[in-house]
C-alpha positions in Angstrom: 0.0 0.0 0.0 2.8 2.4 0.9 4.6 1.7 -2.3 1.5 2.3 -4.3 0.8 5.5 -2.5 4.3 6.7 -3.0 4.2 5.9 -6.7 1.0 7.8 -7.1 2.4 10.8 -5.2 5.5 10.7 -7.3 3.4 10.6 -10.5 1.2 13.5 -9.2 4.3 15.5 -8.4 5.7 14.8 -11.8 2.4 15.9 -13.5 2.4 19.1 -11.4 5.9 19.9 -12.3 5.2 19.2 -16.0 2.1 21.5 -15.8 4.1 24.3 -14.1 6.8 24.1 -16.7 4.2 24.1 -19.5 2.5 27.1 -17.9 5.8 29.0 -17.8 6.6 28.1 -21.4 3.1 29.1 -22.4 3.5 32.5 -20.8 6.8 33.0 -22.6 5.2 32.0 -25.9 2.3 34.4 -25.3 4.7 37.3 -24.4 6.8 36.7 -27.5 3.6 36.6 -29.6 2.4 39.9 -28.2 5.9 41.4 -28.9 6.0 40.0 -32.4 2.4 41.3 -33.2 3.4 44.8 -32.0 6.6 44.8 -34.1 4.7 43.8 -37.2 2.1 46.5 -36.6 4.9 49.0 -36.2 6.5 47.9 -39.5 3.2 48.2 -41.4 2.7 51.7 -39.8 6.1 52.7 -41.1 5.2 51.4 -44.5 2.1 53.6 -44.5 4.2 56.6 -43.5 6.6 56.0 -46.4 3.6 55.7 -48.8 4.5 52.2 -50.0 1.1 50.8 -49.2 -2.5 52.2 -49.3 -3.8 52.9 -45.8 -6.7 50.4 -46.1 -4.3 47.6 -47.2 -1.9 48.5 -44.3 -4.8 48.2 -41.8 -5.8 44.8 -43.3 -2.2 43.5 -43.2 -1.7 44.7 -39.7 -4.8 43.0 -38.4 -4.1 39.8 -40.4 -0.6 39.5 -39.2 -1.7 40.0 -35.6 -4.4 37.3 -35.9 -2.0 34.9 -37.5 0.6 35.5 -34.8 -1.9 34.7 -32.1 -3.2 31.6 -33.8 0.4 30.2 -34.1 1.0 31.1 -30.5 -2.2 29.3 -29.4 -1.2 26.2 -31.4 2.2 26.1 -29.7 0.7 26.6 -26.2 -1.9 23.8 -26.7 1.0 21.6 -27.9 2.9 22.3 -24.7 0.0 21.1 -22.7 -0.2 17.9 -24.7 -3.4 18.6 -26.6 -4.8 15.8 -28.8 -5.3 17.5 -32.1 -7.7 14.9 -33.4 -10.0 15.3 -30.5 -9.5 19.1 -30.5 -10.5 19.3 -34.2 -13.6 17.2 -33.5 -14.7 19.4 -30.6 -14.1 22.5 -32.7 -16.1 21.2 -35.6 -19.0 20.4 -33.3 -18.9 23.7 -31.5 -18.4 25.9 -34.6 -22.1 26.1 -35.4 -23.0 27.1 -31.8 -20.2 29.7 -31.7 -21.3 31.1 -35.0 -24.8 31.6 -33.8 -23.8 33.1 -30.5 -21.3 35.5 -32.1 -23.1 36.2 -35.4 -23.2 40.0 -34.8 -19.5 40.0 -34.0 -18.7 37.9 -37.1 -20.8 40.2 -39.2 -18.6 43.1 -38.1 -15.4 41.2 -38.9 -16.6 40.1 -42.3 -17.8 43.6 -43.1 -14.4 45.0 -41.9 -12.5 42.7 -44.3 -14.8 43.8 -47.2 -14.3 47.5 -46.4 -10.5 47.1 -46.2 -10.4 45.3 -49.5 -13.0 47.2 -51.5 -12.0 50.7 -50.1 -15.3 52.5 -50.3 -13.5 55.1 -48.3 -10.0 55.6 -46.9 -8.4 57.0 -43.7 -8.8 60.8 -43.8 -12.0 60.8 -45.9 -15.1 62.5 -44.5 -18.1 60.1 -44.5 -21.6 60.0 -43.3 -23.6 57.0 -42.1 -27.1 57.5 -40.7 -26.8 60.5 -38.4 -23.0 60.2 -37.9 -20.6 62.2 -39.9 -16.9 62.8 -39.5 -13.4 62.1 -40.7 -12.2 58.5 -40.8 -9.5 58.1 -38.1 -8.9 54.4 -38.3 -10.4 51.3 -40.0 -10.3 48.3 -37.7 -11.6 44.8 -38.4 -14.6 45.2 -36.1 -15.4 48.9 -36.3 -14.5 52.2 -38.0 -13.5 55.2 -35.9 -14.7 58.7 -36.9 -13.8 62.1 -35.5 -16.8 64.5 -35.8 -16.7 68.3 -35.9 -16.8 68.5 -32.1 -13.6 66.4 -31.8 -15.5 63.4 -30.5 -14.5 59.8 -31.5 -17.4 57.8 -32.8 -17.1 54.1 -33.2 -19.3 52.7 -36.0 -19.7 48.9 -36.3 -18.6 47.8 -39.7 -21.8 45.7 -40.2 -23.7 49.0 -39.9 -21.5 50.6 -42.6 -21.9 47.5 -44.8 -25.7 47.5 -44.6 -26.5 51.3 -44.6 -26.3 54.0 -47.2 -22.9 55.6 -47.0 -22.0 59.1 -48.3 -18.3 59.8 -48.9 -18.0 63.6 -49.1 -14.3 63.4 -49.9 -14.8 62.0 -53.3 -16.0 65.5 -54.4 -13.7 67.3 -51.9 -16.7 69.3 -50.5 -19.0 69.0 -47.6 -22.5 70.4 -46.8 -22.9 73.2 -44.4 -26.4 74.4 -43.2 -27.0 78.1 -42.4 -30.2 79.3 -40.6 -31.6 82.8 -41.3 -34.3 84.0 -38.8 -36.4 87.1 -38.5 -36.6 87.8 -42.2 -39.2 90.4 -43.1 -38.4 90.9 -46.8 -40.5 89.1 -49.5 -39.4 85.4 -50.0 -38.4 86.0 -53.6 -36.1 88.9 -52.7 -34.5 86.9 -49.8 -33.8 83.9 -52.1 -32.2 86.2 -54.7 -30.0 87.9 -52.1 -28.9 84.7 -50.5 -28.1 82.9 -53.8 -26.2 85.8 -55.2 -24.2 86.4 -52.0 -23.1 82.8 -51.7 -22.3 82.4 -55.4 -20.2 85.5 -55.3 -18.0 83.8 -52.7 -17.7 80.5 -54.5 -16.1 79.4 -57.7 -18.1 78.7 -60.8 -18.0 74.9 -60.3 -19.5 75.1 -56.8 -23.0 73.6 -56.3 -25.8 76.1 -56.1 -27.2 76.6 -52.5 -30.4 74.8 -51.6 -33.0 76.9 -49.8 -35.9 75.6 -47.6 -38.4 77.9 -45.9 -39.1 76.8 -42.3 -41.7 79.1 -40.9 -43.7 82.3 -41.7 -45.0 84.4 -38.8 -45.5 88.0 -37.7 -42.0 88.0 -36.2 -40.4 87.2 -39.5 -39.8 84.2 -41.6 -37.1 81.6 -41.2 -35.0 80.1 -44.0 -32.6 77.1 -44.0 -29.8 77.2 -46.5 -27.6 74.3 -47.5 -24.4 75.1 -49.2 -21.2 73.2 -50.1 -17.7 74.2 -49.0 -14.3 72.7 -49.5 -13.2 70.0 -47.0 -10.5 72.3 -45.7 -13.1 74.6 -44.3 -12.4 78.2 -43.5 -15.5 79.4 -45.5 -18.1 79.3 -42.8 -17.2 82.6 -41.0 -16.9 84.5 -44.2 -20.2 83.3 -45.6 -22.0 84.2 -42.3 -20.5 87.7 -42.4 -21.5 88.2 -46.0 -25.1 87.1 -45.3 -25.3 89.4 -42.2 -24.1 92.3 -44.3 -26.6 91.5 -47.1 -29.5 91.0 -44.6 -28.7 93.2 -41.6 -32.1 92.9 -40.0 -32.0 89.1 -39.7 -30.2 86.6 -37.5 -27.7 84.4 -39.3 -26.1 81.3 -37.7 -24.9 77.9 -38.5 -27.2 75.0 -37.8 -26.4 73.5 -34.4 -25.0 76.7 -32.9 
């Protein structure tokens, strides 16, 4: 009995030591994988800075190399713990359907992210609009796209939303829409429309789109007009246009929508 107990304790001790050694080796492999993934991301970033690759392709390569690095590291770690690959593949094949159903929204975002990076409907630095969100594309990740709006806020838009919604890329025409509100107008509508149109056209080049006017309200305190105009992406036109309209219509209140 004592011999059997001793043998079992020795075997358990050996298993524990082997597990601890495998754990330490697994931590080393994981640390190396994280370091390698960061180095590869840094190299792809430098490639983008040098202009050798398009930004979308750089983002796709960076994400793909990171995923591949972690997959290889996971395979090595499982091997250190003596994983049975035949049994593991059988378990994975059975659980794939359940995992796909449970993570279908996440998978949709990843698939849409790969499509966006490959098809390039927009690039980093473009100004886009999806639903009620508009801003400059900061980064394109596999799961989401990050926008920076006019208020400087970072907006994370799921790639599945971008894939399924109508998207407007304002950078393709190098202009963006700006809405001006005019309130307290007492002149006849025809006269106001003529003054607004001529004022804005005088400040734009001949290729600019004509402004779009929408009357909002008519009352004894004066009417209200909403004006959509298009300005270059670089901006710098809003203050000048507001000042020109205030000079042309001194008795009215002129402001940008949202102010």
